[in-house]
C-alpha positions in Angstrom: -62.4 -132.1 -65.8 -60.7 -128.7 -65.0 -61.6 -125.8 -67.3 -59.0 -123.7 -69.0 -60.9 -120.4 -68.9 -61.8 -117.9 -66.1 -65.1 -118.4 -64.3 -67.7 -116.0 -63.1 -68.6 -115.9 -59.4 -71.9 -117.8 -60.0 -69.9 -120.7 -61.6 -67.1 -120.6 -59.0 -69.6 -120.9 -56.2 -70.8 -124.2 -57.7 -67.7 -125.6 -59.2 -64.9 -123.9 -57.3 -64.1 -127.1 -55.3 -63.7 -129.3 -58.3 -60.6 -131.6 -57.9 -60.3 -131.4 -54.1 -61.6 -134.9 -53.9 -61.8 -137.7 -56.5 -65.4 -138.6 -55.9 -68.4 -139.2 -58.2 -70.8 -137.5 -55.8 -72.6 -134.4 -57.2 -73.3 -133.2 -53.6 -70.1 -132.9 -51.4 -69.5 -135.7 -48.9 -69.3 -135.0 -45.2 -66.2 -136.4 -43.5 -67.0 -136.3 -39.7 -64.0 -138.3 -38.7 -61.7 -136.6 -36.2 -58.7 -138.7 -37.3 -57.6 -140.6 -40.4 -55.8 -143.8 -41.0 -52.3 -143.9 -42.6 -51.4 -146.9 -44.7 -47.8 -147.1 -43.4 -45.5 -145.6 -40.8 -43.7 -143.6 -43.5 -46.9 -142.2 -44.9 -48.0 -141.3 -41.3 -44.7 -139.4 -40.8 -45.1 -137.6 -44.1 -48.7 -136.5 -43.4 -48.0 -135.6 -39.7 -45.3 -133.2 -40.6 -46.8 -131.9 -43.9 -48.4 -128.5 -44.5 -52.2 -128.4 -44.0 -52.9 -132.2 -44.5 -56.5 -133.0 -45.4 -56.4 -136.5 -43.8 -54.4 -136.6 -40.6 -56.4 -135.0 -37.8 -59.3 -132.6 -38.3 -57.8 -129.8 -36.3 -55.1 -129.7 -39.0 -57.4 -130.2 -42.0 -60.4 -132.1 -43.3 -61.6 -132.9 -46.9 -65.0 -131.3 -46.4 -63.3 -128.2 -44.9 -60.8 -128.1 -47.8 -63.7 -128.0 -50.3 -65.2 -125.0 -48.7 -61.8 -123.3 -48.5 -61.2 -123.8 -52.2 -64.5 -122.2 -53.1 -64.0 -119.2 -50.9 -60.5 -118.6 -52.1 -61.7 -118.7 -55.7 -64.5 -116.2 -55.0 -62.0 -113.8 -53.3 -59.5 -114.2 -56.1 -56.9 -115.5 -53.6 -54.6 -118.5 -53.8 -55.6 -120.0 -50.5 -58.1 -119.9 -47.7 -58.3 -121.3 -44.2 -61.7 -122.1 -42.6 -61.9 -121.4 -38.8 -64.4 -121.9 -36.1 -65.9 -118.4 -36.2 -65.3 -114.9 -37.6 -63.6 -113.8 -34.5 -61.5 -116.9 -34.6 -60.4 -115.9 -38.1 -59.7 -112.3 -37.2 -57.9 -113.1 -33.9 -55.8 -115.9 -35.3 -54.8 -113.8 -38.3 -53.8 -110.8 -36.1 -51.8 -113.0 -33.7 -50.0 -114.7 -36.6 -48.7 -111.4 -37.8 -47.7 -109.4 -34.7 -45.4 -109.9 -31.7 -44.7 -108.0 -28.4 -43.4 -104.5 -29.3 -45.2 -104.3 -32.6 -47.8 -101.7 -33.5 -51.1 -101.9 -35.4 -53.0 -99.2 -37.2 -56.8 -99.9 -37.3 -59.9 -97.8 -38.0 -62.0 -96.4 -35.2 -65.2 -98.2 -36.4 -64.9 -102.0 -36.2 -67.1 -104.9 -35.2 -67.3 -104.9 -31.4 -65.4 -108.2 -31.1 -62.5 -106.8 -33.2 -62.6 -103.6 -31.1 -62.2 -105.6 -27.9 -59.3 -107.6 -29.4 -57.6 -104.3 -30.4 -58.3 -102.3 -27.3 -58.3 -104.9 -24.5 -56.5 -108.1 -25.4 -53.5 -107.1 -27.6 -52.2 -104.4 -25.3 -51.9 -107.0 -22.5 -49.4 -108.8 -24.7 -47.3 -105.8 -25.6 -48.9 -104.9 -28.9 -50.0 -101.3 -29.3 -52.9 -100.1 -31.4 -53.8 -96.8 -32.9 -57.3 -96.4 -34.3 -58.1 -93.7 -36.9 -61.0 -92.3 -38.8 -61.5 -94.7 -41.7 -62.9 -92.1 -44.0 -59.6 -90.2 -44.0 -56.9 -92.1 -45.9 -54.2 -89.7 -44.7 -55.0 -90.7 -41.1 -53.7 -94.2 -41.7 -50.3 -92.9 -42.9 -50.1 -90.3 -40.1 -50.5 -93.0 -37.5 -47.6 -95.2 -38.7 -44.6 -95.8 -36.5 -41.3 -97.6 -37.2 -42.7 -100.6 -35.4 -46.0 -100.8 -37.3 -46.5 -104.3 -38.7 -50.2 -104.5 -39.5 -53.0 -102.4 -40.8 -56.6 -103.6 -40.2 -59.7 -102.3 -42.0 -63.4 -103.1 -42.3 -65.5 -101.8 -45.2 -68.4 -101.2 -45.1 -68.1 -100.8 -41.3 -70.4 -102.0 -38.6 -72.9 -100.5 -38.0 -72.7 -97.1 -39.7 -71.7 -98.4 -43.2 -68.7 -96.1 -43.5 -66.4 -96.9 -46.4 -62.6 -97.3 -46.3 -60.5 -96.5 -49.3 -58.9 -100.0 -49.7 -56.5 -99.1 -52.5 -55.2 -96.1 -50.6 -54.6 -98.1 -47.4 -53.0 -100.9 -49.4 -50.6 -98.5 -51.2 -49.6 -96.9 -47.9 -48.8 -100.3 -46.3 -47.1 -101.8 -49.3 -44.6 -99.0 -49.6 -43.4 -99.8 -46.1 -43.7 -103.6 -46.1 -46.7 -103.6 -43.7 -49.3 -106.4 -43.9 -52.9 -105.4 -44.5 -56.0 -107.2 -43.4 -59.6 -106.4 -44.5 -62.8 -107.7 -42.9 -65.0 -108.2 -46.0 -68.0 -109.6 -44.1 -70.5 -106.9 -44.9 -69.7 -106.7 -48.6 -69.1 -110.4 -49.4 -66.8 -111.3 -52.3 -69.7 -110.8 -54.6 -69.8 -107.1 -54.0 -66.1 -106.4 -53.2 -62.8 -108.2 -53.4 -60.2 -106.3 -51.3 -57.4 -108.3 -52.9 -58.2 -106.6 -56.2 -57.3 -103.3 -54.4 -54.0 -104.6 -53.0 -55.1 -105.9 -49.6 -53.0 -108.9 -48.4 -55.4 -110.9 -46.2 -59.2 -111.0 -46.4 -61.3 -112.2 -43.5 -65.0 -113.1 -43.2 -67.4 -114.2 -40.6 -68.6 -117.0 -42.8 -71.6 -117.2 -40.4 -73.1 -114.3 -42.4 -73.4 -114.1 -46.2 -71.2 -117.0 -47.1 -73.3 -119.5 -45.1 -76.5 -117.4 -45.6 -79.0 -119.5 -43.6 -78.3 -118.6 -39.9 -77.4 -122.3 -39.2 -73.7 -122.3 -38.8 -70.8 -120.4 -37.2 -67.5 -120.2 -39.0 -64.8 -117.8 -40.2 -62.3 -117.7 -43.0 -59.1 -116.0 -44.0 -57.9 -115.7 -47.6 -54.5 -114.8 -49.0 -51.5 -116.1 -50.7 -50.2 -119.6 -49.8 -47.4 -118.4 -47.5 -49.6 -116.0 -45.6 -52.4 -118.5 -45.1 -49.9 -121.2 -44.1 -48.6 -118.8 -41.4 -52.1 -118.3 -40.0 -52.7 -122.1 -40.1 -49.6 -122.8 -38.0 -51.1 -120.6 -35.3 -54.6 -121.9 -35.7 -53.6 -125.5 -34.9 -52.0 -124.3 -31.7 -54.9 -121.9 -30.7 -57.5 -124.6 -31.6 -59.6 -122.4 -33.8 -60.3 -125.0 -36.4 -63.6 -125.6 -38.1 -65.4 -128.9 -38.5 -66.9 -131.0 -41.3 -70.6 -130.4 -40.5 -70.3 -126.6 -40.5 -68.1 -126.8 -43.7 -70.8 -128.9 -45.4 -73.5 -126.4 -44.5 -71.2 -123.6 -45.6 -70.7 -125.3 -49.0 -74.5 -125.6 -49.4 -74.9 -121.9 -48.7 -72.0 -120.9 -51.0 -73.7 -122.5 -54.0 -76.4 -119.7 -54.0 -74.3 -116.9 -52.6 -74.2 -114.7 -55.8 -78.0 -115.1 -56.3 -78.8 -114.3 -52.6 -76.5 -111.3 -52.4 -77.8 -109.8 -55.7 -81.4 -109.9 -54.3 -80.4 -108.6 -50.9 -78.6 -105.6 -52.5 -81.7 -104.7 -54.5 -84.1 -105.1 -51.6 -81.8 -103.1 -49.3 -81.7 -100.2 -51.7 -85.5 -100.3 -52.0 -85.9 -100.3 -48.2 -83.3 -97.5 -47.8 -85.1 -95.2 -50.2 -88.4 -95.9 -48.6 -87.1 -95.2 -45.1 -85.2 -92.1 -46.3 -88.6 -90.6 -47.2 -90.3 -91.5 -43.9 -90.8 -88.6 -41.4 -90.0 -90.7 -38.4 -86.5 -91.5 -39.8 -83.9 -88.8 -39.3 -81.1 -90.4 -41.2 -80.4 -93.5 -43.3 -76.9 -95.0 -43.6 -76.5 -96.9 -46.9 -73.6 -96.6 -49.4 -76.0 -97.2 -52.3 -77.8 -93.9 -51.6 -76.5 -90.9 -53.5 -76.6 -88.9 -50.2 -74.1 -91.2 -48.5 -70.9 -89.1 -48.1 -68.8 -91.8 -49.6 -71.2 -93.0 -52.4 -68.6 -92.2 -55.1 -65.9 -94.3 -53.3 -68.4 -97.1 -52.8 -69.2 -97.1 -56.5 -65.5 -97.3 -57.4 -64.6 -100.3 -55.2 -67.8 -102.2 -54.9 -70.0 -104.0 -57.4 -73.0 -103.9 -55.1 -73.7 -102.0 -51.9 -74.7 -104.9 -49.6 -77.7 -106.0 -47.7 -77.1 -104.0 -44.5 -78.4 -100.5 -43.8 -78.9 -98.5 -40.6 -81.3 -95.8 -39.7 -81.5 -93.2 -37.0 -84.9 -92.4 -35.6 -86.1 -88.8 -35.0 -87.5 -89.9 -31.7 -84.1 -90.9 -30.3 -83.1 -93.8 -28.1 -86.6 -94.7 -26.9 -88.1 -94.7 -30.4 -85.3 -96.9 -31.7 -85.5 -99.4 -28.8 -89.3 -99.8 -29.2 -89.2 -100.0 -33.0 -87.5 -103.4 -33.1 -90.3 -104.8 -30.8 -93.1 -103.6 -33.1 -91.8 -105.2 -36.3 -93.9 -108.2 -37.4 -91.8 -109.9 -40.2 -88.4 -108.6 -39.2 -86.8 -110.4 -36.2 -85.1 -108.5 -33.4 -81.8 -110.5 -33.5 -78.1 -110.0 -34.1 -76.2 -111.2 -37.1 -76.8 -110.6 -40.8 -76.6 -112.2 -44.3 -79.3 -114.8 -43.8 -82.5 -115.4 -45.7 -84.5 -113.6 -43.0 -84.4 -109.9 -42.3 -83.1 -108.9 -38.9 -83.0 -105.6 -37.0 -81.2 -104.7 -33.8 -81.0 -101.5 -31.7 -77.2 -101.1 -31.5 -77.1 -99.3 -28.2 -79.2 -102.0 -26.5 -76.7 -104.6 -27.6 -73.7 -102.6 -26.4 -74.9 -100.9 -23.3 -74.2 -103.9 -21.1 -70.5 -103.5 -21.8 -70.2 -99.8 -22.8 -71.6 -96.6 -21.4 -73.8 -94.4 -23.5 -70.9 -91.9 -23.7 -68.6 -94.6 -25.0 -71.1 -95.7 -27.6 -71.5 -92.2 -28.9 -67.7 -91.7 -28.8 -67.5 -94.6 -31.3 -69.6 -92.7 -33.7 -72.8 -94.7 -33.1 -76.0 -92.8 -32.4 -78.2 -94.3 -29.6 -81.1 -93.8 -32.0 -79.5 -96.2 -34.5 -81.2 -99.4 -35.7 -79.2 -101.7 -37.9 -81.2 -103.7 -40.5 -79.8 -106.8 -42.2 -82.0 -107.4 -45.2 -83.0 -111.0 -46.1 -84.9 -112.5 -49.1 -88.4 -111.5 -48.3 -90.2 -109.4 -50.9 -89.0 -105.8 -50.5 -92.6 -104.4 -50.6 -93.5 -106.6 -47.6 -90.4 -105.3 -45.7 -91.4 -101.7 -46.5 -94.9 -102.3 -45.2 -93.6 -103.9 -42.0 -91.4 -100.8 -41.2 -94.3 -98.5 -42.1 -96.6 -100.1 -39.6 -93.9 -100.2 -36.9 -93.1 -96.6 -37.4 -96.7 -95.5 -37.5 -97.2 -96.1 -33.8 
């Protein structure tokens, strides 16, 4: 029975998909079928030409996928969501659905590397120009606008330096000119931040991260109003970026505990950030929950929690950072974030295969930087692991 009162995120994560399917199962069903039977030729015609059918062909939609979409849309406070095969599938499809040759995009200079490659390498090949600006300066977004600007893309907190973008300022600048805004909310999660509450049109996630939460699936999602998500879906079925029932089912299972996991990860990340801030081998800690973060006040205004990711710069430079990740005993040297296990990665080691040291530094990333994605271990154990690794 649907409720007639607003629900908190803890309740939405568990009951947000109520009514998608008329089933008695407490746990959601998995619908692995690639195709679905129509009861008549007329019903087939109706389904085949309808918008986002749940039971036609899984590239178009799927009941298990629809349940995950409903939960995520509710958590983000948006009318609709579209689950896709990966975070980059969500970002790329959303961008391509909203620009054409001759259009211009304003983006920030600090983005996830896959997004940066989309903006800098792929889009210009198809006649879309991009200007990247300092995300910490709201005026820079407005200064970069052109008559042909159609899209503004932001990511806050950003990867890997945890810089904060003033979402309300960007949204106001874009809305006054009829420009669509997209925010990557992966690092924050909808538990800590809802960009739509600040006026952002479309919100994307790598659902692989906090939404799934167990490092066992790859998926992406875009949330927005019905018309905007429908537009992305029309491109997704052509580009083939659709998700599948098994990943959607795993995602649903992860979503049920999302608020609890994120709350614990925020607490542990702040504990670890404070401990590392006091360590003599650490030159700098990037974490918006620290009072010394240059945008701490902005983070407090637009976020409920500061997230489970922090980064540190080691006083010993590149070599010290590269060797640290190999000396950690509990913390795994691996990419990604948002899972139950804590991960650490030396950013320059990941990127130096495709970027020069000069290019990495030009992007504002120190070669001494280590990104830490905090999991659900006891925070005192994490502090001890870093202390022993830094003592060498």
